N, C-alpha and C positions, 0 to 999 in steps of 0.2 A: 182424575189426575194420575192414579195409580197405572191405569192402562197406558196413558200416554208415556209415562215413564218406561213400562215394560217394553213398549214398541219402540221408543228411542234407543234403549239399550239393545234390543234385538237387531235393529237396523245398523247400528254401530258395529255390532260383532260380524254381520253378514257383508258389509260394505268393504271393498279392498280399501287399505289405508294408504293415501297419498303421503309420499315422504318428500321433505324438503332437500335442497342442497346440501345441507349440513350433515346428511347420512353418511356414516363411516363405510364405505363401500369394501375396505380391507376386512371386515368382519364376515363378509359373504365370499368364502374361499372355495366354495363348491361351483363347478361348472355343470348346468343342467341343460340336456338336449330333450326337448319333447317331441317325441317320434310319432305319437298318436294321440290326438286329443278329441273328445267327445263332449258334449254339453246339451243340457235341456234347460230351457227358460220356463220359469213357472209363472203363472197370473200376476203374482206380485211384483214380477220383475227380478226376482233373484234367479240364480243360475245353479244347477248341481252339474259337477263335471267330473270325468273320469278319463283315464288314459294310461300310456306307458312312455317311459324315456329311460334315459341313462344318466347317472350322477357319476362325475369325474372329481376324485378329491386331490388330483395331482399325482397320486400314486397308483390308484387303482380305478376301474370303470366297472360299475354294476348296473344292470337294468333294474327298473322299479316300476311298480305299479301304483297308481295314485287316484283319490279321489278329493274333491274339494267343494266348497259352498261359497258363493260370492255374489257381488251385484253383477258381474260381468266376466264373460269368457276371456282366456288368452289363447294365442295361437301356437301352433306347432313351430319349431325352430327350422330354419332353412339352412341347407349345407354344413358348415362347420360353426355356425351361429350358435350362442348359447345364452341361457339366462344364469344370473348369479344367484347363490342360495346359500343358507346355513342350516345347520340342524338345529331344530328346538328339541327334539327329543330323538337321539341318534337311531337311525333306522326306521322310526315311527312317524314323525312330523319334520317336515320342511318348511323353512320360511323362503319364498322364491321373489326376487325383485324382477318386475318387467317395466322396462322403459316407457315413459308415456310419450306418444308420438308427437314431435313438434316441441318438446320440451326435454333437451338433453340431460337436465340435471333433476329431472323429476321421476319419480318411480311409483309403481303401485305393488303392494306386497300381496301374496297369496299364501295361505297356509294349506299345505298338501298333506293329507294322511298317506303314508307310503308303506308299501311291502317291498323290501330290497331283495333281490335275487342273487344269486351266484352268477348266473349267466350275464351277457351282454345283449341288449336289444339291437337290431339292425333292420334296415328297411328290407322286405321281401317282396315278391311280386304280388302277393295277396294280402299284404299288410306287414306288420312287425313280426319278426321271428326272433326267438333267443338262440343264441350261439355259445359254445363253451369259451371260457377264459383263453384257452389254448387257441382256438380258431380265430378270437378276436386279435391275439397278439400276432399270430401268423398274417393276419391281413393288414398289418400296421406297416408303414413305410419305414424301412430301415435307416 
């Protein structure tokens, strides 16, 4: 019985948490662009993932590296698309919302362990590359 309880707790921790329509999206004020995403599925079905992205808090954009463990992966964002997120521990852990396809009011949460950088990540010919804040601001439309 104890093993079963431990297994249930472990699965609850690893599985992404579905959210209901009552979720207050105003709490998720960060915009996250995922520019690079890799993952590996284990035999038990769980996923370890890692990648790079940019976090926009409305005033600043910073690149960040991330890792996560979950029941399933999430995809890179396309174009100007973004995921909503909030800091659980500023600079160290993000809670990110990913919309459930076919259910516009349902989301899956992912907890990302992060390392925030001073630079901003941008797509390059051979993958994601960091550029300085000055270069990033110079590239923005006026």
